C-alpha positions as CSV (number, residue, x, y, z in Angstrom):
1,M,-21.6,6.9,-22.0
2,A,-19.2,6.3,-19.1
3,T,-19.3,8.8,-16.2
4,T,-16.4,11.2,-15.9
5,Y,-15.3,11.7,-12.3
6,T,-13.7,14.9,-11.0
7,V,-10.5,14.8,-9.0
8,A,-8.7,17.2,-6.7
9,V,-5.1,16.3,-5.7
10,L,-3.2,17.6,-2.6
11,G,0.6,17.3,-2.9
12,A,2.8,18.3,-5.9
13,G,5.9,16.4,-4.9
14,K,7.2,13.4,-6.8
15,R,4.3,11.1,-5.8
16,G,1.5,13.7,-5.8
17,K,2.6,15.0,-9.2
18,M,2.5,11.4,-10.6
19,H,-1.1,10.8,-9.3
20,A,-2.2,14.1,-10.8
21,K,-0.6,13.3,-14.1
22,L,-2.1,9.9,-14.3
23,F,-5.6,11.1,-13.4
24,S,-5.3,13.8,-16.1
25,Q,-4.3,11.3,-18.7
26,N,-7.3,9.0,-18.1
27,D,-10.5,10.1,-19.9
28,R,-12.6,8.7,-17.1
29,F,-11.3,11.6,-14.9
30,R,-11.1,15.4,-14.9
31,L,-8.5,17.0,-12.8
32,V,-10.2,20.1,-11.3
33,G,-7.5,21.1,-8.8
34,L,-3.9,20.6,-7.7
35,C,-2.8,21.9,-4.3
36,D,0.6,22.4,-2.5
37,M,1.8,24.9,0.0
38,N,5.0,25.2,-2.0
39,E,4.1,27.5,-4.9
40,E,7.3,26.9,-6.8
41,R,6.8,23.1,-6.7
42,L,3.1,23.6,-7.6
43,Q,4.0,25.7,-10.7
44,A,6.6,23.2,-11.8
45,A,4.1,20.3,-11.6
46,A,1.3,22.1,-13.5
47,P,2.5,21.5,-17.1
48,E,2.8,17.7,-16.5
49,C,-0.8,17.6,-15.3
50,G,-2.6,19.5,-18.0
51,H,-2.5,22.9,-16.3
52,P,-5.3,22.3,-13.7
53,P,-6.5,25.1,-11.4
54,L,-3.8,25.6,-8.7
55,Y,-4.3,26.1,-5.0
56,T,-2.2,26.5,-1.8
57,D,-5.1,25.8,0.5
58,A,-6.7,22.3,0.4
59,Q,-9.9,23.3,2.2
60,K,-10.5,26.1,-0.4
61,M,-9.7,23.7,-3.3
62,L,-12.3,21.2,-2.0
63,A,-14.9,23.9,-1.4
64,E,-14.5,25.5,-4.8
65,T,-14.1,22.3,-6.9
66,Q,-16.5,19.9,-5.0
67,P,-14.7,16.9,-6.5
68,D,-15.9,13.3,-6.6
69,I,-12.4,12.2,-5.6
70,F,-9.9,13.7,-3.1
71,C,-6.4,12.3,-3.6
72,F,-3.6,13.3,-1.2
73,C,0.1,12.4,-1.2
74,T,1.4,13.8,2.2
75,P,3.3,12.5,5.2
76,P,1.4,9.8,7.2
77,A,1.0,12.0,10.3
78,L,-1.6,14.1,8.4
79,R,-4.0,11.3,7.3
80,K,-6.8,11.7,9.8
81,G,-7.3,15.4,9.3
82,L,-7.2,15.1,5.5
83,F,-9.8,12.3,5.6
84,Q,-12.1,14.6,7.6
85,L,-11.6,17.4,5.0
86,G,-12.6,15.0,2.3
87,I,-15.6,13.7,4.2
88,D,-16.7,17.3,5.0
89,A,-16.5,18.2,1.3
90,G,-18.8,15.3,0.4
91,V,-16.4,13.4,-1.8
92,K,-17.3,9.9,-3.0
93,L,-13.8,8.4,-2.8
94,I,-10.5,9.2,-1.1
95,A,-7.2,8.0,-2.6
96,L,-4.0,8.2,-0.6
97,E,-0.5,7.1,-0.5
98,K,0.5,4.4,1.9
99,P,0.6,3.8,4.8
100,L,-2.9,4.4,6.1
101,S,-1.5,5.8,9.4
102,T,1.4,5.3,11.8
103,N,-0.5,3.4,14.4
104,S,-3.4,1.0,14.7
105,A,-5.8,3.1,16.7
106,E,-5.8,6.0,14.2
107,A,-6.1,3.6,11.3
108,Q,-9.2,2.1,12.8
109,E,-10.6,5.6,13.4
110,I,-10.0,6.6,9.8
111,F,-11.7,3.4,8.6
112,D,-14.7,4.0,10.9
113,M,-15.0,7.6,9.8
114,A,-15.2,6.6,6.1
115,E,-17.5,3.7,6.8
116,K,-19.9,5.8,8.8
117,V,-20.6,8.1,5.8
118,G,-20.1,5.6,3.0
119,V,-17.0,7.1,1.6
120,K,-14.8,4.6,-0.3
121,F,-11.0,4.8,-0.1
122,V,-8.1,3.2,-1.7
123,V,-4.4,3.1,-0.8
124,S,-1.5,3.0,-3.3
125,H,-0.4,-0.6,-3.2
126,Q,-0.1,-0.4,-6.9
127,Q,2.9,-2.7,-7.3
128,K,0.6,-5.7,-7.7
129,Y,-0.6,-4.3,-11.0
130,G,2.8,-5.0,-12.4
131,D,3.0,-7.7,-15.2
132,H,5.3,-9.9,-13.0
133,Y,3.0,-9.8,-10.0
134,Q,0.0,-10.5,-12.2
135,A,1.8,-13.5,-13.9
136,V,2.5,-15.1,-10.6
137,K,-1.0,-14.4,-9.4
138,K,-2.4,-16.2,-12.5
139,I,-0.2,-19.2,-11.7
140,V,-1.4,-19.2,-8.0
141,D,-5.0,-19.0,-9.0
142,S,-4.7,-21.8,-11.6
143,G,-3.9,-24.3,-8.8
144,K,-0.7,-25.4,-10.4
145,L,1.3,-24.7,-7.2
146,G,-1.0,-27.1,-5.4
147,R,-2.0,-26.1,-1.9
148,I,-0.3,-22.9,-0.9
149,Q,1.9,-23.4,2.2
150,S,3.7,-20.1,2.6
151,V,4.2,-16.6,1.2
152,Y,7.5,-14.9,2.0
153,G,8.2,-11.3,1.3
154,H,11.3,-9.2,2.0
155,T,12.5,-5.8,1.1
156,W,15.4,-3.4,2.0
157,G,13.0,-0.4,2.3
158,W,12.3,0.4,6.0
159,Y,9.2,-0.6,7.7
160,L,6.5,2.0,7.2
161,H,7.7,2.8,3.7
162,M,7.3,-0.9,2.6
163,V,5.5,-3.1,5.1
164,T,2.0,-2.3,4.0
165,H,2.9,-3.1,0.4
166,A,4.4,-6.4,1.6
167,M,1.5,-7.3,3.9
168,D,-1.0,-6.5,1.1
169,Y,0.8,-8.8,-1.4
170,I,1.3,-11.6,1.1
171,R,-2.4,-11.6,1.8
172,W,-3.2,-11.4,-1.9
173,Y,-1.1,-14.4,-2.8
174,A,-2.4,-16.3,0.2
175,G,-6.0,-15.8,-1.1
176,N,-6.9,-12.7,1.1
177,P,-7.7,-14.9,4.2
178,E,-8.2,-13.6,7.7
179,A,-5.0,-13.5,9.8
180,E,-5.2,-15.3,13.2
181,W,-1.9,-14.2,14.8
182,V,1.4,-12.4,14.2
183,S,4.8,-12.9,15.8
184,G,7.6,-10.4,15.3
185,T,11.0,-9.0,16.2
186,V,12.5,-5.6,15.6
187,H,15.9,-4.0,15.8
188,G,17.4,-0.4,15.6
189,R,15.9,3.0,16.4
190,G,17.8,5.0,13.8
191,K,14.6,5.5,11.7
192,L,12.2,6.4,14.5
193,D,12.5,10.1,13.7
194,D,11.7,9.6,10.0
195,N,8.4,10.9,8.8
196,H,7.6,7.1,8.4
197,P,8.8,6.2,11.9
198,S,10.2,2.6,11.8
199,P,12.6,0.1,13.3
200,E,15.7,-0.3,11.2
201,Y,14.8,-4.0,10.7
202,A,11.7,-6.0,11.4
203,G,10.8,-9.7,10.8
204,G,8.0,-11.9,11.6
205,F,5.4,-14.6,10.9
206,I,1.7,-14.4,10.1
207,Q,-0.7,-17.3,10.5
208,F,-3.7,-17.2,8.2
209,A,-7.0,-19.0,8.9
210,N,-6.7,-21.0,5.7
211,G,-3.4,-22.6,6.9
212,V,-1.0,-20.4,4.9
213,R,2.0,-19.0,6.8
214,G,3.2,-15.5,5.9
215,I,6.8,-14.6,6.5
216,I,8.1,-11.0,6.2
217,E,11.3,-9.1,6.6
218,T,11.9,-5.4,6.0
219,G,14.9,-3.1,6.5
220,A,18.6,-3.0,6.4
221,L,19.2,-6.6,7.6
222,S,16.8,-8.2,5.1
223,P,18.4,-10.4,2.4
224,D,20.0,-8.8,-0.6
225,V,18.5,-9.2,-4.0
226,P,21.5,-9.1,-6.3
227,E,19.3,-9.3,-9.4
228,S,18.2,-5.7,-8.7
229,E,20.7,-2.8,-8.5
230,Y,18.3,-0.1,-7.4
231,E,17.9,-0.2,-3.6
232,W,14.1,0.2,-3.5
233,H,13.8,-2.7,-6.0
234,K,15.7,-5.0,-3.7
235,G,12.6,-7.0,-2.7
236,R,11.2,-10.5,-3.4
237,F,8.0,-12.5,-2.9
238,V,8.1,-16.2,-2.9
239,V,4.9,-18.4,-3.0
240,Q,5.5,-22.0,-2.0
241,G,3.0,-24.7,-2.7
242,T,2.8,-28.5,-2.5
243,E,3.5,-28.8,-6.3
244,G,5.9,-25.9,-7.0
245,F,6.9,-22.4,-6.3
246,A,6.7,-18.9,-7.9
247,E,8.8,-15.9,-7.3
248,I,8.6,-12.1,-8.0
249,I,11.6,-9.8,-7.9
250,I,10.4,-6.2,-7.6
251,G,12.9,-5.0,-10.1
252,A,13.8,-8.1,-12.2
253,G,10.8,-10.2,-13.3
254,W,9.4,-13.5,-12.2
255,R,10.0,-17.2,-12.3
256,A,8.2,-20.4,-11.3
257,C,8.6,-24.1,-11.3
258,T,5.5,-26.4,-11.2
259,K,4.9,-30.1,-11.6
260,A,2.5,-29.4,-14.4
261,D,4.6,-26.9,-16.5
262,G,8.2,-27.2,-15.3
263,Y,10.4,-24.1,-15.2
264,Q,9.0,-20.7,-16.5
265,E,10.2,-17.1,-16.2
266,G,9.2,-13.7,-17.5
267,P,10.1,-10.0,-17.4
268,G,8.7,-7.3,-15.2
269,C,9.9,-4.3,-13.1
270,F,7.9,-2.0,-10.9
271,D,7.0,1.1,-12.9
272,Y,5.1,4.0,-11.2
273,E,3.5,5.2,-14.4
274,I,2.4,1.8,-15.8
275,D,1.3,0.3,-12.6
276,G,-0.2,3.5,-11.3
277,A,-2.3,4.0,-14.4
278,R,-3.9,0.6,-13.9
279,Y,-4.5,1.3,-10.2
280,I,-6.2,4.6,-11.1
281,A,-8.3,3.0,-13.9
282,D,-9.8,0.7,-11.3
283,I,-11.0,3.6,-9.2
284,A,-13.5,4.5,-12.0
285,L,-14.7,0.9,-12.1
286,W,-15.3,0.9,-8.3
287,L,-17.2,4.2,-8.5
288,D,-19.2,2.7,-11.4
289,G,-20.1,-0.2,-9.1
290,T,-18.7,-2.8,-11.5
291,K,-15.6,-3.9,-9.6
292,V,-14.3,-3.6,-6.0
293,H,-10.9,-2.0,-6.1
294,P,-8.1,-4.4,-5.2
295,C,-6.6,-1.7,-3.0
296,N,-9.8,-1.0,-1.1
297,G,-9.9,0.3,2.5
298,A,-11.2,-2.9,4.1
299,D,-8.3,-5.0,2.8
300,T,-5.8,-2.2,3.5
301,L,-6.9,-2.1,7.1
302,K,-6.4,-5.8,7.5
303,G,-2.9,-5.6,6.1
304,F,-2.1,-2.6,8.3
305,Q,-3.3,-4.4,11.4
306,M,-1.0,-7.3,10.6
307,A,1.9,-4.8,10.4
308,M,1.0,-3.2,13.7
309,A,0.5,-6.6,15.3
310,L,4.1,-7.4,14.4
311,L,5.4,-4.3,16.2
312,R,3.2,-5.1,19.3
313,S,4.5,-8.6,19.3
314,A,8.1,-7.4,19.3
315,A,7.4,-4.8,22.0
316,E,5.4,-7.2,24.3
317,N,7.4,-10.4,23.6
318,R,4.3,-12.4,22.7
319,I,2.2,-13.7,19.8
320,V,-0.5,-11.1,19.1
321,P,-3.9,-12.3,18.0
322,L,-6.0,-10.6,15.3
323,P,-8.1,-8.6,14.8
324,L,-6.3,-6.1,17.0
325,T,-7.9,-4.7,20.2
326,A,-7.0,-1.4,21.9
327,G,-3.5,-1.3,23.1
328,E,-0.3,0.8,23.4
329,N,0.5,3.1,20.4
330,E,2.9,1.0,18.4
331,Q,5.3,3.9,17.8
332,D,5.4,4.7,21.5
333,A,6.1,1.0,22.1
334,L,9.1,1.0,19.7
335,R,10.5,4.1,21.5
336,R,10.1,2.3,24.8
337,V,11.7,-1.0,23.9
338,L,14.4,-0.3,21.3
339,P,17.7,0.4,23.0
340,D,19.8,3.6,22.3
């Protein structure tokens, strides 16, 4: 009989409520607590999540429920403290919304904290569970694109909202290689006071050890994707090989052209519930020990370092090698170099 894992969720807003709902709908999990400081929001979320015990204090929830999994959906500035809460409570796995942090130093600290005590963690890069992402991954893995030369991703969403998604998927399609260096440029300080502090536009290049070149753009100056009407679906990933190409549009399916099979296309659109349910199902498998989660902390940190290297490159006007070493806080660097 499969193990049932207990889960406590902090955050009853749009994303937290979705996580709690999906955990409650999967019979591998039992939702033992839902927490939010806003009692009205908490009460409104409860019916969609199976009426779990409700809390307004996360530490109290963890102490009373002693869950296997602590999931939190909160602004990124709170990450480190919440990781410590989960570790102190003895959880087996921490699940959080992206990004891992707002700067590379704290992200490394968080990773080291979890690694030291053997706590697994996953970050919600769940878009890659979509049917259109999976269809293209199957084509890439089949070898029908030949040798992969480049992976290009762009999205209208601003940097810290979307860059860790994009870096994760670029690495995934490239074969999860190590990155050797990153070169980047940024523009605009209008989003620096957002709870996901970001330049208004960022673009750059990533050189991977296996020879693949990553290319990324995020923000208002990124290319339009007319196939998608919804602003947050205006994103595209293009995998170019020596024998063809394949493309995913976040909100409008996929297409490919290969020497072996000619032109192909198929449907697909990012869906929080469908893709999120698959992401959550894999958490149970990782805790079982049968499958490493595709959104695991080690891969997340590598993608996050790529994102922070791009900001450092722009601030310091140089190519930045990876893995990152200690340096200026990337958000401080943006505030220093971006003109008023």
